[in-house]
N, C-alpha and C positions, 0 to 999 in steps of 0.2 A: 696480875695486872689485867684489867678488863679491856674489852674492845674499845669502849668509849675513852678510857684513859690512854690507850695506845694512839687512838686517832686524834686525841687532843694534843699529843706530843709527837708530831710526825717525824722529828729527827730520831726519836727513840725507836720507832717502828723501822725506819730505814737502817738504823744501826744494827738492830736485831737481825734483819735480813742479811746484811753484810757479814755479820759475825757468823751466821749459819753457813753462808757461802764460803767463808774462810775456813770453817770447820770441814766443809766438803773438800776444799782444796788440800787440806792437811791429810785427809783420808786418801785422796787421789795420789798425793805424794808418796805415801807408804805403799800403796798398791803398785804404782808405776815403778818404784824402786825394786819391788819384788819381781815384777814382770820383765823388767829390763836387766835383771841381774847378770845375764850372760852376755848381752850385746853392749853393755857399758864399756867393756874393754875393746870392742871391735869397731864401733861406729860412734862418731862424735854426736850424731843427730839424736841419739838416745838420751843425751844429757839435757836437751832443750826443755822437755816438760818438767824435769826435776828442778832445773835452775829457775824456771818460771814460778813453779809452786813455792819454792823456798823464798824467792824474792817477794812474791805477793804476800806471804805470811808475815815477813818482816815489815814490808810496806804497810800492810793492813793494820798491824799493831800500832805503828807510829801514826798513821792517818786517822785512826779512830779517836786518838787522844786530841787531835786537832781538827775535828769534824767541821766546825763552823769557820775555821781559819784556813781553808784550802784543802783540808784532808779529804773531803767528799769528792772534790774535783780530781785529786790525784788518784783516788781509788777508781773513779770512773774511767780514767785513762788506763789504769792497770787492768781493769776488767775488759776493756776494749781490746787490749793486746791478746787476750785469751782467744779471740776470733782467729788471729794470725797463728797462734800456737796450734789450735785445732785443725786449721786448714793445712799447715805444714805437716802435722802428724798424719793427716789423711794422705797427703802426697807421699811421705816416706813409707807409711805402712802399705801403700799400694804399689810400691816400687816405681813411682812416677806415672802411674796409670790409674788415677782416681775413678774415672768413669767405669772402666772395665772391672775395677775392684769392687765398686758398689753394685754393679750388675751381677757379679759373681755371688755376692752376699745375698742379694734379692732372689737369685735363682735357687738358693737353698730351699725355698718354700716349695719348689716343684719336685725336689728329690724325695725318694723314699727314705724312711728312717734308716740310718746306718751307712748310707752312701756318702762319699766325701765330695763329690761334685768337682773333682779335679783340683781341690785345694789341699796342698800338702800339710801334713800334721806339723804343728809348731810354727806356722807362719803367723805374722802379727795380725791382730784383729783390725780390719780395715776401718770400721766405723767407730772404734773405741775413742780415738782422739777427738771426735766431735763432742765428747762430754765437755771439753773446754769451751766450745761454742755455746753450749747450753748454760753453763755456769757464768760465762762472760756476759751473755745477754741478760741474765737475771741481775747480775751485779751492776751493769750499766743502767738498767731500769731503776734499781733500788737507789742508786746514787744520783739519778737525774730527776726523780719525782719532785714535783713542786706541790706541796700541800698548802691549804689555807693556814693563816696564822692561828695561834691558839685562841685568840680573842674572837675571831670569826667563827670558829667551831663552837665556842661557848655561846655566842650570841644566837647562832642558828639553833642550838639545843634549847635555849630559853624561849625563843620564839615558837618553836615546835611545842614546847610544854604549855605555853600560854594558849595556843590554839586548840590544844587537846582538852583543856579544862573549860567547862562551861562557867560563865560568870555566876557567882553565888549571890544570894540575896544580901548577905552581910556586906559583900564588896560593893553592891549597888547602894546600900543604905549609907555606907561610909562616903561614897562619892556624892550622894545627894546631900548629906549633912554639910560637907565641905562647901558645896555650891551655895547652900542657903546661908552659911556663915559669911561668905564673900558678899552675897547680896545684902545682908544685914549691915555689914561694914560700909558698903558703898552708900546705903541710905543714910547711915549715921554721918558719914563724911559730907554728904550733900546738906544735911540738916545743920551741921556745925558751920558750914561755909555761909549759909544764909544769915546766921546770927551775927 
């Protein structure tokens, strides 16, 4: 499918973006399940991203089939919830101290290679949950874009094509002959009215 075909069918473009985001959520689901394998039995909070990803995949499949009948809006709300999931993950991964956790991550740029900077091995990655914020923002944008109708895009394309082509002599002669025929008819009409 070419760019012009996608842009003439904006719902198709938005759906493709949403499908790719749902694919990213499915990969995130698999990765989080692996990374949380030990803490799933210890902390209820570790279930939050897994439940969200699973719910979004089920919701996404249903909403895509009803895209023009409220599915787009339902997905938009679902992707907006990803902001909350990401911020909650940042809170839990930093043990309730997100600012100091982020500063600790940024301080790693000042450490020499091989130094741990006071971060114990096996601690949760502080910024990893913000992947939900990124995916959620892209999903909200894809579901909220308002594109011109297909007819408007086609009329803009035809207007652009007409301006890019110079008028041909054949086209001018056709216009001239039509105008002359109209003039001839009007003279004939006037002549018949006098008689």
